[in-house]
N, C-alpha and C positions, 0 to 999 in steps of 0.2 A: 864506663863512668863509675865512680867510687864514692861511697859514703865516708863520713869522717873517720871511721875506725878502719878504713881500707878494706872491709869486706863488702863484696858487691851487693847492692840493694836491687832486688828484682820485683817488679810489680806485675802480677797477673791481672790483666786489665781488660775491660770492654769499654769502648769509647762512650757509649750512651748509658752505661750503668751509673745510676745515682750514687751507689755506695762506692764504686771505684773513683768516681769524680770527687767525692768528699776527700778521699785519701790523697788523690793527686793534689788537691788544694793544700792540704796539710803538709805534704812533702815539700811543696813549693814554698810555703810559709817558713818552713824549717831550713830551707836551702839545701835539701838533700837531693842529689842526683840519683837516678835509677835507670835500670834497663827495663824497657816496657815489653811485656809478652802478651800478645793479643789472645784472648779467649773468646771466640765468636759465639755469643749466646744464641744467635739466630740459627746457627748451624749445629747447635747442641754440643759444642766442645766442652762445656762445663759438666756434661753428663758422662763423659768418657772415664774409663777406669784410671788412666794415667793422671788425669787432673784430680780425680777423687782421692788419689794417693796423697795429694797435697792438701786438699780441702774436702773432707768427707761429706760436707753439706752440698758440694757441687755449686758453690756460689762464688761470685767475685765481689771484692778483690781478695786475693791471697797475696801476701808480701813476704819475701825473704829479706829480713832486716836484722842487722847485728848478729848474723849467724844463726837466726831462728826463723821458723815459719809462724806467721801471724794471720789470723782471719778475723772477720767481723769489723766493719769500718769504724764504728764508734770506739770499740776497744783499741783498735790500732791508733786512732787519733789520741786517745787518752794516754797510751804508751808514749807516743811522740811528745805529748805535753809534759810527761814526767821526766823524760830523758833530755828534753830541750826546754826547760822551764823559762828560759829567757826569750823564747819566741812568742809567748803570749797566747798560745792556743787555749790555755785555761788560766783564769785569774789566780792571784796568790791567795786571796781571802776565801775561806771555806764557804761563806754565805754567797759570795759572788760565783764561786764554782757551781754551787747548787743551781743558781739561776741559769748559768750557761748550759748545764746538763738538762734542765727542764726544757729550755728552748730547743736544744738539740734533739731530745727524745720526742718532743711534740711532732717533729718531722720524721726522724729515723724510725720511731716505734709506733707512730699513729697513722701518718699519711702513707709513708713508703710501703709498708707491708701489704696494703690492700690495692696498691697501684703499680706493682712491679710486673715484669714480663711474665713470670710464672703464673700469677693470678690472672692476667689478661688471657694468656693462652688457655688456661683451664676453663674460664667461664665461656670463652668462645667455642671451645671444643665440646664442653659438656652441655651447654644450653643452646648452642647454635646461634648465638647472637651476632649481629652485624656490627660494623664500625660505629654506627650512630649510637648504639646502646653502650658500647665501650666508651665512646666519647662522653656520653651522659654520666657514666660511672665515674670517670676521671674528673669531670666538671664538679660532680657532687663532692667527692672525697678530697680532691686537691683544693677546691675552692673553700669548702668548709674548714679544712685544716689550716690553710693559710690565713683565712679571716680570724681564726682563733689565735694564730701566731701574732697577727697584728694586734689583737686585744692584749696579749701578753706583753708586747712591746709598749703598749699604751700605759701599762702599770709601772713603768720605770722611766727614768729621766731620758730626755732626748739625747741621742748620740749618733755618731757617724756609722757605726756598725750595730750588730744586734745587741751587743753588750759592751759599751765603752767606745772609745775612739780608735781602737785597733782591732783587727779581725780575731775572732775566737773560733772554737769548734762549732759554735752555733751558726756562724756564717758558712763554714765548710758544709754544713747540712742544708742550710737555706738555699744557697745558690743552685745546686743541682735540682732541687725541687722547683725552683723558679724556671729553670731550663725546661723541665717537663711541663710546667704550667703554660709556658709560651708555646711549646709544641702542640698542646691540646687546646690552645686559645681560651684559657680560663680567664674570666673577667677579674682583674686585680685593681680596678680603678678606685675602689674604696680603701685600698691598702697603702696609704700614703707613707707610712714609716717604712714598710717593706720596699716600696719603690725607691725611696731615697737611699736605703741601704744597698739595694741592687746597683744603683748608679755608682756608689762609692766602691763597691766590690769590682764592678766592671773596669774601673780605672786603676785597679791595683795590679801590679805585675804578676803576683802569685796566682791570682784568679784568671788572668789572661793566659798564663802558661798552662793552666790545668783545663782550659775550656775544651769541650768535646770536639770542636772544629779542628783542634790541633792533633787529634788522635783518630779522626774519621778515616776510614779506608779510602784509598784512591779509587775513583770511579772511572 
């Protein structure tokens, strides 16, 4: 598969990675085909020397795009927004872009860092905690963060998506976090705006194409 400039786009991906999921959504919204390379986090593939030659942080995703290597999901999405301004990942107005960034960062920089696989593995190994403690940890941080996101949505006009009536980077960040919330059975019953946005995203072909079920390993 080829991107628009005929250089192959390669996504180093893990199916349940929130960060990789964000980029898959953005690529689908931009209509960019790519070759998927699995980096199995549970098997420690991200810690190998060959992968760290691509991404010194040992994180996913990494993407080969337009003949360059890119890391960090939000930075990748902002790059896509700049080179594909017609796709709507970021609004045209500077104040609107600030709002989309604030919503995106509320998830990518506040919720996700304390709820990712590396943190879970560290607290389990260091403190010997069981699954119930990890579940309580996720319920606290994911629940608190998404309720705050709901409050941010309440400060703006009603819309089909997180900002406006077409998907933006904020929705690319929101949906993977909702996937995790569902996995850990976080109570979202009070998050009416989020639940409505989730329904709209689930009906959108780009979000369907990027869903983890499409990338899950065969059992």
